MDTraj code that builds the backbone (N, CA, C; nanometers):
import mdtraj as md
import numpy as np

residues = "UNK UNK UNK UNK UNK UNK UNK UNK UNK UNK UNK UNK UNK UNK UNK UNK UNK UNK UNK UNK UNK UNK UNK UNK UNK UNK UNK UNK UNK UNK UNK UNK UNK UNK UNK UNK UNK UNK UNK UNK UNK UNK UNK UNK UNK UNK UNK UNK UNK UNK UNK UNK UNK UNK UNK UNK UNK UNK UNK UNK UNK UNK UNK UNK UNK UNK UNK UNK UNK UNK UNK UNK UNK UNK UNK UNK UNK UNK UNK UNK UNK UNK UNK UNK UNK UNK UNK UNK UNK UNK UNK UNK UNK UNK UNK UNK UNK UNK UNK UNK UNK UNK UNK UNK UNK UNK UNK UNK UNK UNK UNK UNK UNK UNK UNK UNK UNK UNK UNK UNK UNK UNK UNK UNK UNK UNK UNK UNK UNK UNK UNK UNK UNK UNK UNK UNK UNK UNK UNK UNK UNK UNK UNK UNK UNK UNK UNK UNK UNK UNK UNK UNK UNK UNK UNK UNK UNK UNK UNK UNK UNK UNK UNK UNK UNK UNK UNK UNK UNK UNK UNK UNK UNK UNK UNK UNK UNK UNK UNK UNK UNK UNK UNK UNK UNK UNK UNK UNK UNK".split()
xyz = np.array([
    [0.0854, -0.1176, 0.0000],
    [0.0000, 0.0000, 0.0000],
    [0.0899, 0.1239, 0.0000],
    [0.0578, 0.2231, -0.0842],
    [0.1423, 0.3418, -0.0874],
    [0.1220, 0.4255, 0.0383],
    [0.2167, 0.5135, 0.0658],
    [0.2147, 0.5874, 0.1930],
    [0.0967, 0.6831, 0.2046],
    [0.0538, 0.7438, 0.0947],
    [-0.0617, 0.8350, 0.1012],
    [-0.1887, 0.7577, 0.1342],
    [-0.2039, 0.6427, 0.0726],
    [-0.3225, 0.5608, 0.0988],
    [-0.3191, 0.5070, 0.2420],
    [-0.2025, 0.4649, 0.2867],
    [-0.1885, 0.4148, 0.4241],
    [-0.2227, 0.5242, 0.5251],
    [-0.1799, 0.6451, 0.4969],
    [-0.2097, 0.7573, 0.5870],
    [-0.3598, 0.7856, 0.5907],
    [-0.4264, 0.7813, 0.4755],
    [-0.5721, 0.8022, 0.4711],
    [-0.6440, 0.6931, 0.5499],
    [-0.5992, 0.5689, 0.5345],
    [-0.6591, 0.4575, 0.6069],
    [-0.6401, 0.4751, 0.7570],
    [-0.5206, 0.5161, 0.7969],
    [-0.4935, 0.5383, 0.9396],
    [-0.5824, 0.6493, 0.9956],
    [-0.5957, 0.7582, 0.9217],
    [-0.6801, 0.8688, 0.9677],
    [-0.8262, 0.8267, 0.9781],
    [-0.8726, 0.7496, 0.8835],
    [-1.0112, 0.7005, 0.8866],
    [-1.0318, 0.6088, 1.0069],
    [-0.9361, 0.5225, 1.0333],
    [-0.9442, 0.4339, 1.1493],
    [-0.9440, 0.5152, 1.2780],
    [-0.8547, 0.6134, 1.2883],
    [-0.8498, 0.7000, 1.4069],
    [-0.9823, 0.7729, 1.4266],
    [-1.0420, 0.8202, 1.3159],
    [-1.1707, 0.8909, 1.3232],
    [-1.2787, 0.7970, 1.3765],
    [-1.2833, 0.6744, 1.3274],
    [-1.3829, 0.5778, 1.3737],
    [-1.3664, 0.5494, 1.5234],
    [-1.2420, 0.5327, 1.5661],
    [-1.2152, 0.5066, 1.7080],
    [-1.2588, 0.6259, 1.7922],
    [-1.2220, 0.7464, 1.7492],
    [-1.2560, 0.8655, 1.8263],
    [-1.4072, 0.8856, 1.8338],
    [-1.4758, 0.8722, 1.7204],
    [-1.6205, 0.8925, 1.7219],
    [-1.6901, 0.7882, 1.8087],
    [-1.6473, 0.6640, 1.8012],
    [-1.7078, 0.5603, 1.8847],
    [-1.6830, 0.5894, 2.0329],
    [-1.5615, 0.6302, 2.0654],
    [-1.5284, 0.6621, 2.2043],
    [-1.6152, 0.7758, 2.2559],
    [-1.6290, 0.8802, 2.1770],
    [-1.7116, 0.9930, 2.2185],
    [-1.8591, 0.9548, 2.2290],
    [-1.9063, 0.8715, 2.1390],
    [-2.0464, 0.8271, 2.1464],
    [-2.0720, 0.7514, 2.2761],
    [-1.9799, 0.6647, 2.3124],
    [-1.9947, 0.5889, 2.4374],
    [-1.9893, 0.6837, 2.5568],
    [-1.8898, 0.7730, 2.5580],
    [-1.8739, 0.8665, 2.6694],
    [-1.9969, 0.9548, 2.6847],
    [-2.0535, 0.9989, 2.5727],
    [-2.1700, 1.0870, 2.5762],
    [-2.2950, 1.0105, 2.6197],
    [-2.3149, 0.8913, 2.5646],
    [-2.4399, 0.8190, 2.5904],
    [-2.4390, 0.7379, 2.7199],
    [-2.3220, 0.6878, 2.7601],
    [-2.3177, 0.5984, 2.8763],
    [-2.2288, 0.6483, 2.9895],
    [-2.1479, 0.7501, 2.9623],
    [-2.0570, 0.8025, 3.0634],
    [-1.9141, 0.7571, 3.0381],
    [-1.8203, 0.8332, 3.0907],
    [-1.6783, 0.8048, 3.0689],
    [-1.6367, 0.6694, 3.1248],
    [-1.6949, 0.6294, 3.2360],
    [-1.6591, 0.5030, 3.2993],
    [-1.6970, 0.3804, 3.2185],
    [-1.7834, 0.3972, 3.1211],
    [-1.8282, 0.2845, 3.0394],
    [-1.7463, 0.2667, 2.9112],
    [-1.6492, 0.3548, 2.8908],
    [-1.5633, 0.3424, 2.7724],
    [-1.4667, 0.2265, 2.7953],
    [-1.4703, 0.1294, 2.7057],
    [-1.3766, 0.0171, 2.7104],
    [-1.3290, -0.0087, 2.5679],
    [-1.2136, -0.0692, 2.5575],
    [-1.1600, -0.1024, 2.4249],
    [-1.2573, -0.1952, 2.3522],
    [-1.3154, -0.2890, 2.4242],
    [-1.4086, -0.3834, 2.3630],
    [-1.5300, -0.3111, 2.3057],
    [-1.5869, -0.2173, 2.3813],
    [-1.7046, -0.1434, 2.3343],
    [-1.6678, -0.0505, 2.2190],
    [-1.5509, 0.0114, 2.2259],
    [-1.5054, 0.0977, 2.1159],
    [-1.4880, 0.0140, 1.9896],
    [-1.4306, -0.1041, 2.0021],
    [-1.4130, -0.1922, 1.8865],
    [-1.5483, -0.2316, 1.8278],
    [-1.6422, -0.2670, 1.9152],
    [-1.7748, -0.3070, 1.8689],
    [-1.8438, -0.1939, 1.7928],
    [-1.8411, -0.0738, 1.8497],
    [-1.9105, 0.0395, 1.7867],
    [-1.8397, 0.0929, 1.6634],
    [-1.7088, 0.0867, 1.6635],
    [-1.6332, 0.1467, 1.5524],
    [-1.6118, 0.0520, 1.4353],
    [-1.6186, -0.0777, 1.4640],
    [-1.5877, -0.1746, 1.3597],
    [-1.4380, -0.1941, 1.3403],
    [-1.3585, -0.1363, 1.4300],
    [-1.2124, -0.1491, 1.4238],
    [-1.1724, -0.2634, 1.5174],
    [-1.0845, -0.3476, 1.4716],
    [-1.0414, -0.4630, 1.5511],
    [-0.9765, -0.4187, 1.6820],
    [-1.0042, -0.4963, 1.7880],
    [-0.9430, -0.4665, 1.9185],
    [-0.7918, -0.4618, 1.9079],
    [-0.7326, -0.5520, 1.8303],
    [-0.5866, -0.5547, 1.8175],
    [-0.5343, -0.4237, 1.7588],
    [-0.6068, -0.3672, 1.6647],
    [-0.5671, -0.2389, 1.6052],
    [-0.5744, -0.1284, 1.7103],
    [-0.6797, -0.1282, 1.7892],
    [-0.6945, -0.0250, 1.8931],
    [-0.5842, -0.0400, 1.9976],
    [-0.5564, -0.1651, 2.0379],
    [-0.4502, -0.1882, 2.1369],
    [-0.3121, -0.1516, 2.0836],
    [-0.2916, -0.1559, 1.9527],
    [-0.1630, -0.1110, 1.8975],
    [-0.1456, 0.0398, 1.9153],
    [-0.2561, 0.1111, 1.9202],
    [-0.2513, 0.2570, 1.9321],
    [-0.2615, 0.3058, 2.0771],
    [-0.3337, 0.2297, 2.1599],
    [-0.3622, 0.2733, 2.2971],
    [-0.3417, 0.1566, 2.3928],
    [-0.2861, 0.1879, 2.5104],
    [-0.2607, 0.0830, 2.6098],
    [-0.3895, 0.0287, 2.6700],
    [-0.4846, 0.1211, 2.6950],
    [-0.6116, 0.0835, 2.7580],
    [-0.7116, 0.1983, 2.7359],
    [-0.8294, 0.1855, 2.7947],
    [-0.9335, 0.2873, 2.7750],
    [-0.8910, 0.4235, 2.8309],
    [-0.8202, 0.4259, 2.9433],
    [-0.7731, 0.5538, 2.9993],
    [-0.6759, 0.6229, 2.9041],
    [-0.5861, 0.5464, 2.8453],
    [-0.4920, 0.6026, 2.7480],
    [-0.5685, 0.6588, 2.6281],
    [-0.6680, 0.5865, 2.5825],
    [-0.7514, 0.6323, 2.4705],
    [-0.8208, 0.7635, 2.5050],
    [-0.8818, 0.7711, 2.6218],
    [-0.9504, 0.8940, 2.6635],
    [-0.8518, 1.0103, 2.6779],
    [-0.7344, 0.9832, 2.7323],
    [-0.6339, 1.0892, 2.7467],
    [-0.5872, 1.1412, 2.6117],
    [-0.5687, 1.0521, 2.5167],
    [-0.5235, 1.0945, 2.3836],
    [-0.6324, 1.1730, 2.3103],
    [-0.7569, 1.1368, 2.3305],
    [-0.8666, 1.2096, 2.2655],
    [-0.8747, 1.3521, 2.3190],
    [-0.8515, 1.3704, 2.4480],
    [-0.8593, 1.5061, 2.5011],
    [-0.7431, 1.5929, 2.4557],
    [-0.6401, 1.5306, 2.3991],
    [-0.5276, 1.6110, 2.3516],
    [-0.5298, 1.6306, 2.2004],
    [-0.6353, 1.5802, 2.1348],
    [-0.6409, 1.5984, 1.9902],
    [-0.6656, 1.7451, 1.9571],
    [-0.6246, 1.7825, 1.8410],
    [-0.6509, 1.9187, 1.7972],
    [-0.6890, 1.9160, 1.6507],
    [-0.8041, 1.9712, 1.6230],
    [-0.8521, 1.9817, 1.4860],
    [-0.8387, 2.1281, 1.4496],
    [-0.7439, 2.1590, 1.3670],
    [-0.7242, 2.2997, 1.3331],
    [-0.7882, 2.3295, 1.1991],
    [-0.8241, 2.4545, 1.1823],
    [-0.8802, 2.4975, 1.0556],
    [-0.7747, 2.4845, 0.9473],
    [-0.8225, 2.4732, 0.8266],
    [-0.7303, 2.4687, 0.7143],
    [-0.6610, 2.6030, 0.7026],
    [-0.5274, 2.6043, 0.6885],
    [-0.4541, 2.7308, 0.6821],
    [-0.5034, 2.8233, 0.5708],
    [-0.5477, 2.7659, 0.4597],
    [-0.5928, 2.8494, 0.3489],
    [-0.7209, 2.9263, 0.3816],
    [-0.7875, 2.8920, 0.4917],
    [-0.9097, 2.9617, 0.5303],
    [-0.8812, 3.0821, 0.6205],
    [-0.7598, 3.0936, 0.6695],
    [-0.7268, 3.1953, 0.7683],
    [-0.7424, 3.3381, 0.7168],
    [-0.7219, 3.3599, 0.5902],
    [-0.7286, 3.4960, 0.5369],
    [-0.8288, 3.5099, 0.4221],
    [-0.9321, 3.4261, 0.4226],
    [-1.0309, 3.4326, 0.3156],
    [-1.0925, 3.5718, 0.3053],
    [-1.1035, 3.6190, 0.1839],
    [-1.1704, 3.7469, 0.1588],
    [-1.3184, 3.7305, 0.1950],
    [-1.3783, 3.8292, 0.2599],
    [-1.5174, 3.8171, 0.3050],
    [-1.6176, 3.8328, 0.1899],
    [-1.6408, 3.7222, 0.1182],
    [-1.7398, 3.7202, 0.0105],
    [-1.8443, 3.6141, 0.0427],
    [-1.9555, 3.6189, -0.0272],
    [-2.0613, 3.5215, -0.0055],
    [-2.0118, 3.3803, -0.0403],
    [-1.9400, 3.3670, -0.1499],
    [-1.8863, 3.2366, -0.1879],
    [-1.7884, 3.1815, -0.0859],
    [-1.7068, 3.2695, -0.0281],
    [-1.6101, 3.2240, 0.0724],
    [-1.6776, 3.1880, 0.2042],
    [-1.7884, 3.2554, 0.2376],
    [-1.8634, 3.2156, 0.3565],
    [-1.9181, 3.0742, 0.3362],
    [-1.9703, 3.0468, 0.2199],
    [-2.0206, 2.9124, 0.1899],
    [-1.9079, 2.8094, 0.1991],
    [-1.7905, 2.8419, 0.1443],
    [-1.6751, 2.7528, 0.1525],
    [-1.6366, 2.7280, 0.2980],
    [-1.6326, 2.8324, 0.3769],
    [-1.5971, 2.8213, 0.5182],
    [-1.6957, 2.7296, 0.5919],
    [-1.8245, 2.7468, 0.5666],
    [-1.9256, 2.6634, 0.6322],
    [-1.9153, 2.5179, 0.5862],
    [-1.8858, 2.4969, 0.4590],
    [-1.8686, 2.3615, 0.4072],
    [-1.7516, 2.2920, 0.4769],
    [-1.6392, 2.3617, 0.4877],
    [-1.5206, 2.3024, 0.5525],
    [-1.5454, 2.2770, 0.7005],
    [-1.6174, 2.3696, 0.7670],
    [-1.6463, 2.3518, 0.9086],
    [-1.7329, 2.2268, 0.9286],
    [-1.8354, 2.2114, 0.8479],
    [-1.9215, 2.0930, 0.8593],
    [-1.8412, 1.9658, 0.8350],
    [-1.7526, 1.9686, 0.7362],
    [-1.6676, 1.8517, 0.7075],
    [-1.5767, 1.8185, 0.8255],
    [-1.5158, 1.9212, 0.8860],
    [-1.4239, 1.8954, 0.9978],
    [-1.4975, 1.8372, 1.1176],
    [-1.6180, 1.8898, 1.1479],
    [-1.6942, 1.8326, 1.2586],
    [-1.7351, 1.6896, 1.2270],
    [-1.7823, 1.6662, 1.1048],
    [-1.8281, 1.5325, 1.0667],
    [-1.7155, 1.4306, 1.0725],
    [-1.5948, 1.4708, 1.0342],
    [-1.4839, 1.3759, 1.0303],
    [-1.4037, 1.3710, 1.1598],
    [-1.4311, 1.4607, 1.2530],
    [-1.3591, 1.4540, 1.3805],
    [-1.4488, 1.3923, 1.4864],
    [-1.5266, 1.4723, 1.5572],
    [-1.6074, 1.4171, 1.6661],
    [-1.7466, 1.3760, 1.6211],
    [-1.7868, 1.4168, 1.5027],
    [-1.9222, 1.3892, 1.4557],
    [-2.0143, 1.5029, 1.4954],
    [-2.0999, 1.5431, 1.4050],
    [-2.1879, 1.6583, 1.4293],
    [-2.2820, 1.6322, 1.5464],
    [-2.3343, 1.5101, 1.5570],
    [-2.4271, 1.4794, 1.6668],
    [-2.3632, 1.5027, 1.8031],
    [-2.2349, 1.4732, 1.8130],
    [-2.1669, 1.4862, 1.9422],
    [-2.1421, 1.6315, 1.9804],
    [-2.1436, 1.7222, 1.8843],
    [-2.1105, 1.8621, 1.9126],
    [-2.2033, 1.9219, 2.0179],
    [-2.3340, 1.9068, 2.0000],
    [-2.4292, 1.9637, 2.0959],
    [-2.4151, 1.9046, 2.2337],
    [-2.3956, 1.7751, 2.2407],
    [-2.3817, 1.7083, 2.3695],
    [-2.2528, 1.7515, 2.4370],
    [-2.1460, 1.7588, 2.3603],
    [-2.0173, 1.8013, 2.4146],
    [-2.0276, 1.9441, 2.4684],
    [-2.0956, 2.0312, 2.3937],
    [-2.1105, 2.1708, 2.4368],
    [-2.1904, 2.1843, 2.5655],
    [-2.2859, 2.0955, 2.5873],
    [-2.3730, 2.1088, 2.7042],
    [-2.3192, 2.0400, 2.8291],
    [-2.2091, 1.9687, 2.8177],
    [-2.1551, 1.8961, 2.9318],
    [-2.0654, 1.9848, 3.0178],
    [-2.0671, 1.9571, 3.1454],
    [-1.9818, 2.0296, 3.2400],
    [-1.8548, 1.9526, 3.2749],
    [-1.8422, 1.8283, 3.2280],
    [-1.7252, 1.7470, 3.2614],
    [-1.6004, 1.8025, 3.1950],
    [-1.4878, 1.7971, 3.2664],
    [-1.3605, 1.8459, 3.2126],
    [-1.3243, 1.7781, 3.0810],
    [-1.3497, 1.6487, 3.0713],
    [-1.3193, 1.5750, 2.9491],
    [-1.3841, 1.6433, 2.8290],
    [-1.5114, 1.6764, 2.8400],
    [-1.5828, 1.7371, 2.7282],
    [-1.5441, 1.8831, 2.7077],
    [-1.5105, 1.9536, 2.8155],
    [-1.4632, 2.0926, 2.7997],
    [-1.3335, 2.0954, 2.7204],
    [-1.2481, 1.9957, 2.7404],
    [-1.1242, 1.9871, 2.6615],
    [-1.1546, 1.9650, 2.5141],
    [-1.2554, 1.8836, 2.4852],
    [-1.2949, 1.8610, 2.3459],
    [-1.3439, 1.9924, 2.2848],
    [-1.4210, 2.0680, 2.3600],
    [-1.4690, 2.1990, 2.3117],
    [-1.3501, 2.2880, 2.2788],
    [-1.2533, 2.2949, 2.3679],
    [-1.1366, 2.3808, 2.3458],
    [-1.0542, 2.3361, 2.2258],
    [-1.0442, 2.2065, 2.2031],
    [-0.9590, 2.1554, 2.0966],
    [-1.0282, 2.1485, 1.9611],
    [-1.1603, 2.1305, 1.9595],
    [-1.2296, 2.1069, 1.8336],
    [-1.3234, 2.2211, 1.7961],
    [-1.4017, 2.2697, 1.8902],
    [-1.5064, 2.3670, 1.8580],
    [-1.4550, 2.5103, 1.8630],
    [-1.3769, 2.5442, 1.9643],
    [-1.3267, 2.6819, 1.9759],
    [-1.2464, 2.7279, 1.8531],
    [-1.1599, 2.6426, 1.7942],
    [-1.0886, 2.6891, 1.6737],
    [-1.1833, 2.7242, 1.5582],
    [-1.2927, 2.6510, 1.5456],
    [-1.3911, 2.6821, 1.4413],
    [-1.4578, 2.8164, 1.4690],
    [-1.4879, 2.8409, 1.5959],
    [-1.5496, 2.9689, 1.6319],
    [-1.4544, 3.0846, 1.6023],
    [-1.3260, 3.0659, 1.6322],
    [-1.2277, 3.1712, 1.6034],
    [-1.2161, 3.1972, 1.4529],
    [-1.2119, 3.0902, 1.3742],
    [-1.1991, 3.1051, 1.2286],
    [-1.3181, 3.1815, 1.1712],
    [-1.4390, 3.1431, 1.2114],
    [-1.5585, 3.2111, 1.1608],
    [-1.5650, 3.3545, 1.2130],
    [-1.5303, 3.3747, 1.3399],
    [-1.5290, 3.5096, 1.3964],
    [-1.4297, 3.6000, 1.3258],
    [-1.3111, 3.5476, 1.2965],
    [-1.2101, 3.6261, 1.2236],
    [-1.2599, 3.6642, 1.0844],
    [-1.3284, 3.5714, 1.0179],
    [-1.3850, 3.5981, 0.8857],
    [-1.4844, 3.7149, 0.8943],
    [-1.5741, 3.7097, 0.9940],
    [-1.6720, 3.8170, 1.0097],
    [-1.6040, 3.9495, 1.0448],
    [-1.5010, 3.9459, 1.1300],
    [-1.4306, 4.0698, 1.1662],
    [-1.3593, 4.1306, 1.0450],
    [-1.2998, 4.0441, 0.9614],
    [-1.2385, 4.0960, 0.8387],
    [-1.3435, 4.1629, 0.7506],
    [-1.4610, 4.1040, 0.7453],
    [-1.5699, 4.1617, 0.6660],
    [-1.6178, 4.2939, 0.7209],
    [-1.6213, 4.3063, 0.8526],
    [-1.6592, 4.4340, 0.9146],
    [-1.5536, 4.5390, 0.8819],
    [-1.4269, 4.5027, 0.9003],
    [-1.3165, 4.5961, 0.8733],
    [-1.3139, 4.6396, 0.7270],
    [-1.3516, 4.5501, 0.6357],
    [-1.3497, 4.5809, 0.4923],
    [-1.4772, 4.6530, 0.4474],
    [-1.5733, 4.6679, 0.5384],
    [-1.6979, 4.7341, 0.5029],
    [-1.7969, 4.6447, 0.4297],
    [-1.7703, 4.5139, 0.4266],
    [-1.8595, 4.4192, 0.3604],
    [-1.9764, 4.3830, 0.4517],
    [-1.9483, 4.3709, 0.5821],
    [-2.0509, 4.3335, 0.6791],
    [-2.0874, 4.4536, 0.7657],
    [-2.2086, 4.4485, 0.8179],
    [-2.2569, 4.5546, 0.9064],
    [-2.1697, 4.5639, 1.0315],
    [-2.1563, 4.6849, 1.0821],
    [-2.0868, 4.7046, 1.2090],
    [-2.1695, 4.6426, 1.3213],
    [-2.1000, 4.6003, 1.4254],
    [-2.1682, 4.5520, 1.5449],
    [-2.2209, 4.4103, 1.5358],
    [-2.1765, 4.3317, 1.4379],
    [-2.2214, 4.1925, 1.4308],
    [-2.1782, 4.1190, 1.5572],
    [-2.2675, 4.0400, 1.6108],
    [-2.2366, 3.9578, 1.7266],
    [-2.1838, 3.8242, 1.6733],
    [-2.0514, 3.8130, 1.6645],
    [-1.9914, 3.6950, 1.6018],
    [-2.0161, 3.5673, 1.6825],
    [-2.0256, 3.5782, 1.8146],
    [-2.0559, 3.4602, 1.8966],
    [-2.1969, 3.4091, 1.8678],
    [-2.2904, 3.5010, 1.8549],
    [-2.4275, 3.4618, 1.8243],
    [-2.4361, 3.4023, 1.6840],
    [-2.3629, 3.4598, 1.5893],
    [-2.3621, 3.4056, 1.4536],
    [-2.3050, 3.2639, 1.4515],
    [-2.1964, 3.2415, 1.5256],
    [-2.1398, 3.1079, 1.5316],
    [-2.2401, 3.0109, 1.5934],
    [-2.3052, 3.0525, 1.7010],
    [-2.4062, 2.9676, 1.7646],
    [-2.5210, 2.9353, 1.6706],
    [-2.5615, 3.0326, 1.5906],
    [-2.6684, 3.0112, 1.4928],
    [-2.6261, 2.9089, 1.3884],
    [-2.5059, 2.9248, 1.3366],
    [-2.4531, 2.8326, 1.2367],
    [-2.4408, 2.6917, 1.2963],
    [-2.3828, 2.6839, 1.4147],
    [-2.3622, 2.5545, 1.4786],
    [-2.4958, 2.4878, 1.5109],
    [-2.5899, 2.5652, 1.5637],
    [-2.7223, 2.5111, 1.5945],
    [-2.7929, 2.4595, 1.4706],
    [-2.7801, 2.5313, 1.3611],
    [-2.8401, 2.4878, 1.2353],
    [-2.7780, 2.3568, 1.1885],
    [-2.6464, 2.3464, 1.2014],
    [-2.5768, 2.2250, 1.1594],
    [-2.6224, 2.1052, 1.2428],
    [-2.6310, 2.1241, 1.3733],
    [-2.6734, 2.0159, 1.4630],
    [-2.8177, 1.9766, 1.4331],
    [-2.9054, 2.0765, 1.4114],
    [-3.0458, 2.0482, 1.3807],
    [-3.0581, 1.9735, 1.2479],
    [-2.9814, 2.0134, 1.1497],
    [-2.9834, 1.9458, 1.0196],
    [-2.9454, 1.7994, 1.0363],
    [-2.8422, 1.7736, 1.1132],
    [-2.7982, 1.6363, 1.1393],
    [-2.9073, 1.5577, 1.2117],
    [-2.9687, 1.6195, 1.3124],
    [-3.0701, 1.5502, 1.3914],
    [-3.1971, 1.5233, 1.3105],
    [-3.2380, 1.6180, 1.2290],
    [-3.3639, 1.6049, 1.1553],
    [-3.3512, 1.5250, 1.0267],
    [-3.2362, 1.5354, 0.9621],
    [-3.2175, 1.4695, 0.8323],
    [-3.1262, 1.3478, 0.8392],
    [-3.0600, 1.3278, 0.9514],
    [-2.9682, 1.2162, 0.9644],
    [-2.8268, 1.2474, 0.9209],
    [-2.8083, 1.3621, 0.8571],
    [-2.6753, 1.4052, 0.8129],
    [-2.6849, 1.5521, 0.7727],
    [-2.5721, 1.6190, 0.7795],
    [-2.5661, 1.7553, 0.7284],
    [-2.5629, 1.7429, 0.5768],
    [-2.6668, 1.7930, 0.5130],
    [-2.6795, 1.7761, 0.3684],
    [-2.5724, 1.8544, 0.2937],
    [-2.5446, 1.8109, 0.1737],
    [-2.4456, 1.8791, 0.0902],
    [-2.4855, 2.0226, 0.0597],
    [-2.6158, 2.0499, 0.0611],
    [-2.6609, 2.1855, 0.0300],
    [-2.6742, 2.2743, 0.1540],
    [-2.6466, 2.2191, 0.2726],
    [-2.6578, 2.2991, 0.3949],
    [-2.5702, 2.4256, 0.3905],
    [-2.4421, 2.4192, 0.3509],
    [-2.3619, 2.5429, 0.3494],
    [-2.4225, 2.6509, 0.2583],
    [-2.4740, 2.6101, 0.1443],
    [-2.5361, 2.7057, 0.0522],
    [-2.6629, 2.7658, 0.1139],
    [-2.7480, 2.6793, 0.1708],
    [-2.8722, 2.7263, 0.2324],
    [-2.8448, 2.8178, 0.3511],
    [-2.7466, 2.7822, 0.4334],
    [-2.7144, 2.8629, 0.5512],
    [-2.6585, 2.9980, 0.5084],
    [-2.5722, 2.9982, 0.4083],
    [-2.5162, 3.1237, 0.3579],
    [-2.6271, 3.2121, 0.3032],
    [-2.7177, 3.1551, 0.2243],
    [-2.8288, 3.2330, 0.1674],
    [-2.9189, 3.2900, 0.2770],
    [-2.9304, 3.2192, 0.3868],
    [-3.0140, 3.2651, 0.4977],
    [-2.9503, 3.3814, 0.5739],
    [-2.8206, 3.3690, 0.6071],
    [-2.7608, 3.4717, 0.6931],
    [-2.6985, 3.5880, 0.6152],
    [-2.6607, 3.5676, 0.4893],
    [-2.5930, 3.6735, 0.4166],
    [-2.6719, 3.8059, 0.4138],
    [-2.8010, 3.8033, 0.3836],
    [-2.8742, 3.9312, 0.3811],
    [-2.8771, 4.0021, 0.5173],
    [-2.8685, 3.9251, 0.6250],
    [-2.8729, 3.9845, 0.7589],
    [-2.7395, 4.0449, 0.8011],
    [-2.6288, 3.9992, 0.7412],
    [-2.4985, 4.0466, 0.7854],
    [-2.4322, 4.1419, 0.6883],
    [-2.4709, 4.1345, 0.5597],
    [-2.4052, 4.2163, 0.4574],
    [-2.4513, 4.3615, 0.4684],
    [-2.3564, 4.4496, 0.4450],
    [-2.3878, 4.5930, 0.4425],
    [-2.4687, 4.6196, 0.3160],
    [-2.5769, 4.6910, 0.3330],
    [-2.6658, 4.7180, 0.2176],
    [-2.6044, 4.8175, 0.1202],
])
top = md.Topology()
chain = top.add_chain()
for i, resn in enumerate(residues, 1):
    res = top.add_residue(resn, chain, resSeq=i)
    for name in ("N", "CA", "C"):
        top.add_atom(name, md.element.get_by_symbol(name[0]), res)
traj = md.Trajectory(xyz[None], top)
């Protein structure tokens, strides 16, 4: 197997393990996370999981240290309607491939340190990226002054979670629909 393909396979396996672990932690509690249950839910062999982690505690510790960063090319996007759609598309993809969109709402509502670490490592960087995009738009005169970027992020995130809950997945057209919905409210007339 070539190295690029092997790396993609490894990342996909890691994603399955992480999502299964978070699903168990969210639905049954941290104490119920076991390698056996993670293997069952993820479809990844126990031997593969044990090659990566010593035990369930090691797995939980490594998950709290993960970091999902925004794509560097998004850091300075010009504030246009098309770029807002691109930003929302990438954000939905990163949530779907990291912790899973369904887990986002549950993680946000938890008071446990484990879940607060996930918020800091996975959700906060997305909020900063979107907030920076809106601030650049305000500075450039594209967006109205006084936009509440935290509220806008919450609106976007809530819509994404609702789409996942109601439709079973964040649809491919969600970024376009969300952009069309909020653009008239934020753009300078």
